[in-house]
C-alpha positions in Angstrom: 0.0 0.0 0.0 1.3 3.4 -0.9 2.3 5.6 2.0 0.0 8.6 2.6 2.0 11.8 2.2 2.2 13.9 5.4 2.3 17.7 5.7 3.7 20.3 8.0 1.8 23.6 8.9 4.8 25.9 8.5 4.6 29.5 9.8 7.2 32.0 8.6 6.8 35.3 10.4 8.8 37.9 8.6 9.1 41.6 9.4 6.3 42.3 6.8 4.0 39.6 8.2 3.4 35.8 8.4 3.4 33.5 5.4 1.6 30.3 6.7 2.0 27.3 4.4 1.2 23.6 4.0 4.4 21.9 3.0 5.0 18.2 2.6 7.8 16.5 4.6 9.7 16.5 1.4 9.5 20.2 0.8 6.7 20.5 -1.6 4.7 23.7 -1.1 1.0 22.8 -1.4 -0.6 26.2 -0.5 0.1 29.4 1.5 -1.5 32.6 2.8 0.0 35.9 3.8 -1.1 38.8 6.0 0.8 42.0 6.6 1.8 43.4 10.0 2.9 47.0 10.5 6.2 48.2 11.8 6.3 51.2 14.3 9.5 53.2 13.8 10.7 55.9 16.2 13.2 58.7 15.4 15.4 57.6 18.2 16.2 54.3 16.7 13.3 52.4 17.9 11.4 49.7 15.9 8.5 47.7 17.2 5.6 45.4 16.3 2.5 44.3 18.1 2.9 40.7 19.3 -0.8 40.2 19.3 -1.0 41.4 15.7 1.5 38.7 14.8 -0.7 36.1 16.5 -4.0 37.3 15.0 -2.4 37.3 11.5 -1.1 33.8 12.0 -4.5 32.5 13.2 -6.1 34.1 10.1 -3.6 32.8 7.6 -3.6 29.3 9.3 -7.3 29.0 9.1 -7.3 30.3 5.5 -4.8 27.7 4.2 -6.3 24.8 6.2 -9.8 25.9 5.1 -8.8 25.4 1.5 -9.1 21.6 2.1 -5.8 20.9 0.1 -5.0 18.0 2.4 -6.9 16.0 5.0 -6.5 17.4 8.5 -5.2 14.1 9.9 -2.3 14.3 7.4 -1.1 17.5 8.9 1.3 16.0 11.4 3.1 19.0 13.0 3.3 22.8 13.3 6.7 24.3 12.9 7.5 28.0 13.3 10.3 30.2 11.9 10.4 34.0 12.5 12.4 37.2 12.2 15.3 37.0 14.6 16.9 39.3 17.3 13.6 40.4 18.8 12.3 40.6 22.3 8.9 40.0 23.6 8.3 40.7 27.5 5.4 38.4 28.8 4.0 37.9 32.1 3.3 34.5 33.5 0.0 34.3 31.9 1.6 34.6 28.5 0.3 38.2 27.9 2.8 40.6 26.4 3.6 43.7 28.5 4.7 45.9 25.7 5.2 46.0 22.0 7.9 43.5 20.6 11.2 45.2 20.1 12.5 43.9 16.8 15.8 43.4 15.0 15.9 46.9 13.6 15.8 48.6 17.1 19.0 50.3 18.3 17.8 52.1 21.3 19.9 49.7 23.4 23.2 50.9 22.1 24.1 52.9 25.1 22.8 50.2 27.4 25.0 47.5 25.9 28.0 49.8 26.2 27.5 50.0 29.9 28.3 46.2 30.3 31.3 46.6 27.9 33.3 48.9 30.2 36.8 47.9 30.9 40.5 48.3 29.9 42.5 47.1 27.1 39.8 47.5 24.6 39.7 45.8 21.1 37.3 47.4 18.6 35.2 48.7 21.5 35.3 45.5 23.7 37.3 45.0 26.9 39.9 42.2 26.2 38.9 39.9 29.1 35.1 40.2 28.3 35.5 39.6 24.6 37.8 36.6 25.1 35.1 35.2 27.5 32.3 35.8 25.1 34.2 34.3 22.1 35.3 31.3 24.1 31.8 30.4 25.3 29.4 31.8 22.7 31.5 32.3 19.6 30.5 35.9 19.3 29.7 39.0 21.4 26.9 41.6 21.7 26.7 44.0 18.8 27.7 47.6 19.5 24.8 48.9 17.5 22.4 47.7 20.3 20.2 45.5 18.1 20.5 42.2 19.9 18.0 41.0 22.5 20.5 41.5 25.3 20.6 45.2 24.4 16.8 45.3 24.2 16.4 43.7 27.6 19.0 46.0 29.2 17.2 49.0 27.6 14.0 47.9 29.2 15.7 47.3 32.5 17.0 50.9 32.5 14.1 52.8 30.9 11.1 50.7 32.0 12.1 49.1 35.3 8.5 48.2 36.2 8.0 46.3 32.9 11.3 44.5 33.6 10.2 43.6 37.2 6.8 42.3 35.9 8.3 40.2 33.1 8.2 36.5 33.7 10.1 35.7 30.5 11.7 37.4 27.7 11.0 35.5 24.5 12.3 35.8 20.9 9.5 36.2 18.3 9.5 32.5 17.4 9.4 31.4 21.0 6.5 33.8 21.6 4.6 32.3 18.8 5.3 28.7 20.2 4.0 30.0 23.5 0.8 31.1 21.8 0.3 27.7 20.2 1.2 25.6 23.2 1.3 27.6 26.5 4.9 26.5 27.0 7.8 28.8 27.7 10.8 27.6 25.7 13.7 28.7 23.5 15.9 26.7 21.2 19.6 26.5 21.1 19.7 28.8 18.1 17.0 31.3 19.0 18.6 32.1 22.4 21.9 32.9 20.7 21.8 36.6 20.4 21.3 37.1 24.1 24.9 36.1 24.4 24.4 34.3 27.7 24.9 30.7 26.6 27.8 28.2 26.4 27.8 27.0 22.7 31.0 24.9 22.8 28.9 21.8 22.4 26.3 22.4 19.7 24.4 19.3 20.9 23.9 20.6 24.5 23.8 24.4 24.7 23.4 25.7 28.3 23.2 29.0 30.1 26.5 30.3 31.4 26.4 31.7 35.0 29.5 33.7 34.1 27.9 35.4 31.1 24.7 36.0 33.1 26.6 37.8 35.7 28.6 39.8 33.1 25.3 41.1 31.5 23.2 41.4 34.6 20.3 39.6 33.2 18.2 37.4 35.5 18.3 33.7 34.6 14.8 33.3 35.9 13.5 35.7 33.2 14.8 33.5 30.4 13.1 30.4 29.1 14.4 26.8 29.3 16.3 25.5 26.3 15.4 22.7 23.8 16.7 21.7 20.4 15.1 22.9 17.3 13.8 19.4 16.5 12.3 18.7 20.0 8.6 18.9 20.5 7.5 21.9 22.6 4.1 20.4 23.2 0.7 19.9 21.5 -1.3 22.7 20.0 -3.9 23.9 22.6 -7.2 22.2 22.1 -9.1 25.4 21.4 -6.4 26.7 19.0 -6.4 23.3 17.0 -10.3 23.4 16.8 -10.2 27.1 15.6 -7.6 26.4 12.9 -8.8 23.0 11.9 -6.0 20.9 13.1 -6.5 17.4 14.7 -6.2 17.4 18.5 -2.8 16.8 19.9 -0.8 18.1 16.8 2.7 18.7 18.0 4.6 22.0 17.8 8.3 21.6 16.9 10.9 23.8 18.5 11.6 25.5 15.2 14.3 28.0 14.4 14.7 31.7 13.4 14.9 32.9 9.8 18.6 32.8 9.0 19.0 29.1 10.1 15.7 28.0 8.6 16.8 29.6 5.3 20.0 27.6 5.5 18.1 24.4 5.9 15.4 25.3 3.3 18.0 26.4 0.7 19.2 22.9 0.6 22.9 24.0 1.5 23.2 21.7 4.5 26.6 20.0 3.7 29.7 21.7 5.1 30.9 24.7 3.0 27.9 24.8 0.7 26.6 28.4 0.8 23.3 30.2 0.2 22.5 33.8 -0.5 19.3 35.2 0.8 17.7 38.4 -0.4 14.5 39.5 1.2 13.8 42.6 3.3 17.4 42.1 4.6 20.0 39.8 3.2 22.8 37.4 4.2 25.3 34.8 3.0 25.6 31.7 5.2 27.0 28.0 5.2 27.4 25.1 7.5 30.9 24.7 8.8 32.5 22.0 10.9 33.9 24.5 13.6 32.9 27.2 16.0 34.7 30.4 15.2 34.3 34.2 15.4 35.1 37.1 13.2 34.6 40.0 15.5 36.0 42.5 13.0 33.2 41.8 10.6 30.5 40.9 13.2 29.7 37.4 12.4 30.6 33.9 13.4 29.6 30.2 13.4 27.0 29.1 15.8 24.8 26.1 16.7 22.7 25.0 13.7 19.1 23.8 14.2 20.5 20.5 12.6 21.8 18.7 15.7 25.5 18.8 16.3 26.2 21.3 13.5 27.5 24.8 13.2 26.2 27.5 10.7 27.7 30.8 9.8 25.3 33.6 10.8 25.6 37.1 9.3 23.1 39.6 8.2 22.9 42.8 6.2 20.1 45.2 7.1 18.6 46.4 3.8 18.3 44.5 0.6 14.8 44.0 -1.0 13.6 46.9 1.3 15.6 49.2 -1.0 13.3 48.5 -3.8 10.1 48.9 -1.9 11.6 52.1 -0.4 12.2 53.4 -4.0 8.8 52.4 -5.1 6.9 53.9 -2.2 8.9 57.0 -1.6 10.2 58.0 -5.0 8.4 56.4 -7.9 4.9 56.1 -6.6 4.8 58.3 -3.4 1.3 59.8 -2.9 1.7 63.5 -2.5 0.9 66.6 -4.5 2.8 65.3 -7.4 0.8 62.1 -7.5 -2.6 62.2 -5.7 -4.8 59.7 -7.6 -2.7 57.5 -9.7 -2.5 53.9 -8.4 0.9 52.2 -8.0 1.2 49.2 -10.3 3.0 46.1 -9.2 6.1 47.6 -10.6 8.2 44.4 -9.6 6.8 42.8 -12.7 8.5 45.4 -14.8 11.8 45.9 -12.9 13.7 43.2 -14.7 12.8 44.7 -18.0 13.7 48.1 -17.1 17.0 47.1 -15.4 17.9 45.0 -18.2 18.0 47.9 -20.7 20.8 49.6 -18.7 24.5 48.3 -19.2 26.4 46.8 -16.3 27.6 49.6 -14.1 24.4 51.7 -14.3 26.2 54.3 -16.3 28.4 55.2 -13.3 25.7 55.6 -10.7 26.3 53.9 -7.4 23.9 53.1 -4.6 24.8 52.2 -1.1 21.8 50.3 0.5 22.4 51.2 4.2 18.8 52.6 4.8 18.8 51.5 8.3 22.5 51.2 9.3 24.4 48.0 8.8 25.3 44.8 10.8 27.9 43.0 8.6 30.7 43.4 7.6 30.5 46.6 9.7 28.5 47.1 12.8 27.4 50.7 12.2 23.9 51.9 13.1 24.6 55.5 11.9 25.7 54.8 8.3 23.0 55.7 5.7 22.1 55.0 2.1 23.1 57.2 -0.8 23.0 57.5 -4.6 26.2 59.1 -5.8 28.0 60.1 -9.1 24.7 61.2 -10.7 24.8 63.5 -13.6 22.3 65.1 -15.9 22.7 62.2 -18.4 21.5 59.6 -15.9 17.9 58.3 -16.2 15.4 56.6 -13.8 16.5 53.2 -15.3 20.2 54.0 -14.3 19.0 54.6 -10.7 17.1 51.3 -10.7 20.0 49.3 -11.9 22.2 51.1 -9.4 19.9 49.9 -6.6 20.1 46.3 -7.9 23.9 46.5 -8.2 24.2 48.3 -4.8 22.7 45.5 -2.9 25.0 43.0 -4.8 28.1 45.2 -4.0 27.0 45.0 -0.3 26.8 41.2 -0.6 30.2 41.1 -2.1 31.5 43.2 0.9 30.3 40.4 3.2 31.3 37.6 0.9 35.0 38.3 1.2 35.3 38.0 4.8 32.9 34.9 4.9 35.1 33.0 2.5 38.2 34.0 4.4 36.5 32.7 7.6 35.8 29.4 5.9 39.3 29.2 4.3 37.9 28.4 0.9 35.8 29.9 -1.9 32.2 29.0 -2.7 31.7 27.0 -5.9 28.2 28.3 -6.1 25.5 29.9 -3.9 21.9 28.7 -3.7 19.9 31.9 -4.1 16.7 32.2 -2.1 14.2 34.9 -0.9 12.1 37.3 -2.9 15.1 38.7 -4.7 15.8 35.3 -6.2 12.4 35.7 -8.3 14.4 38.2 -10.4 16.3 36.7 -13.3 18.2 39.9 -14.0 19.3 40.3 -10.3 20.4 36.7 -10.3 22.8 37.5 -13.1 23.8 40.7 -11.4 24.8 38.8 -8.3 26.7 36.2 -10.4 28.7 39.0 -12.2 29.4 41.1 -9.0 30.2 38.1 -6.7 32.0 36.3 -9.5 30.4 33.0 -8.3 27.7 30.7 -9.9 24.3 31.5 -8.7 21.7 28.7 -8.4 18.2 30.0 -8.5 16.1 27.8 -6.2 12.6 27.1 -7.2 9.8 28.8 -5.0 12.6 30.8 -3.3 10.2 32.8 -1.1 9.2 29.7 0.7 12.8 28.7 1.7 12.3 29.7 5.3 9.0 27.9 5.6 10.5 24.9 3.8 13.4 24.8 6.3 10.9 24.8 9.2 9.0 22.0 7.5 12.2 20.0 7.0 13.0 20.3 10.7 9.7 18.9 11.6 10.0 16.0 9.2 13.4 15.3 10.9 11.8 15.5 14.3 9.2 13.1 13.4 11.7 10.8 11.6 10.3 11.2 8.0 13.6 12.3 6.7 17.3 12.6 7.7 19.3 15.9 7.3 21.5 14.3 4.6 18.4 13.7 2.5 17.5 17.6 2.2 19.7 18.5 -0.8 17.9 16.0 -3.1 14.6 17.5 -2.3 15.6 21.0 -3.5 14.8 21.9 -7.1 17.1 24.4 -8.9 15.2 26.6 -11.4 18.1 28.1 -13.3 21.9 28.6 -12.9 23.7 31.8 -13.6 27.5 32.0 -14.4 29.6 35.2 -14.2 30.0 37.1 -17.4 33.7 37.9 -17.9 32.9 41.0 -20.0 31.5 42.8 -16.8 34.4 41.8 -14.6 36.6 44.9 -14.8 33.5 47.3 -14.6 32.2 45.7 -11.4 35.7 45.5 -9.8 36.3 49.1 -10.3 32.8 50.1 -9.0 33.1 47.8 -6.0 36.3 49.5 -5.0 34.6 52.9 -5.0 31.7 51.4 -3.1 34.0 50.4 -0.2 35.9 53.7 -0.4 32.6 55.6 -0.1 31.8 54.0 3.3 35.3 54.8 4.6 34.8 58.4 3.5 31.3 58.9 4.8 31.1 57.0 8.0 32.3 59.8 10.2 29.9 62.3 8.6 27.0 59.9 9.0 27.9 59.4 12.7 27.7 63.2 13.2 24.5 63.6 11.3 22.6 60.6 12.8 23.8 60.8 16.4 20.8 59.8 18.5 18.8 62.6 20.1 17.0 62.3 23.5 13.4 63.4 23.8 9.8 62.4 23.0 9.3 60.0 20.1 6.7 60.4 17.4 5.3 57.3 15.9 5.2 56.4 12.2 3.5 53.3 11.0 5.1 51.7 7.9 3.1 49.1 5.9 5.8 46.7 4.9 3.8 44.3 2.5 6.0 43.6 -0.3 7.0 40.7 -2.6 9.9 39.7 -0.2 
């Protein structure tokens, strides 16, 4: 008798909102639904979202995709969650959140984290003794930009002491969603990482470090117990299962944040096989057989959701977001110049427009630092720019410069990542919304000088990774099986004719950062005072 195929309800909560999908244990996407969730930005570097808004959007999308009757409810064997990373949700014992979630873009904790980094013999802003301790135990250290959960928690402790006192647990977004599904307070070996309070020397048994907890001043009691990404948190609450349409007792898997889940969902799970992700943000990552840190470029290798493995974790702040910013604020901004005209889905036309412009965008260079940068520099003050514009340049030149600028930024990260590994990538599996663009795929191949493999259904790589972890947890597949379940839509090889053009422009891209970083630091120094609130709808093709 033929075995009945089983499915995972995979939740991928990005900054723009949740994609909730039904995915087979072999990575086949059956159906999905998306609902946007707004981001609240503050002029002092704050960035927040409503945790209950996340949960309501997840319930809505889960009911919609289950309600399509694409598969029998009994064949949905698990729920697995992946989310944006480096966020903080303060919750009381009942599970109710005490304030908005502080998300990965928030840099208000930059001064708070500096308070725990006081000391002598500093190396790149870190006291020698403390940085050696962090590197030895965790493989990394708190970012100076104040965007890690440790900085969020310290900022709450200093600026909202009553909320800190009332907090039962501080949770990452993924672990908050797991709490909503199960009522259980947990974190996984990978999701807790950016709190910088765990001993990661054994990736199969990550534990809290008393020494690091003392160094940071964070109470252990306010942090959740740790499990593996492939462990079962618990069953979906009966009332939630009934509301969504799942069978009673459906297990929720520990899951993993977005960067590790993308690594799994890209199919690049063998050591030294890399993937390139371009969504709202971007990164380059690979599994490696060692724990190591590159503090100069703000990345390292850390416990993977695949048990016993390490994965390189690095992130760049703005990638696909640069295109939506261009669309919403320049091309189709609703003001006196354009009151009534509807903005078309310009992403359908971008490839054609960009393709008309020669490599190098006729000399225009774009730097994509719309919200600072994490890697290869940790700089919350640097900002984006278009430079070397002339009267001869066109809108198409600017569009191509944006495409190329994101790729130059990726090359800026690629170089230290490959040095970190001690070898070059033969190819990169390309995932995220950016991988839907054929022209962008070729631009990345040319600028990175690496073969780019365009993964099929690239926007589902995070959700697919979460589904694979559930399939591993329930013994449907093994990690070594994953590459054969990944389909490659197309491959792009570097065009030698563009090599010298892009090498010259890339050199100026890096020089521009060196020339402008001090000016940006002066211009964007944080100002104290009341914060006005702006709501940004971040629905996009990423």
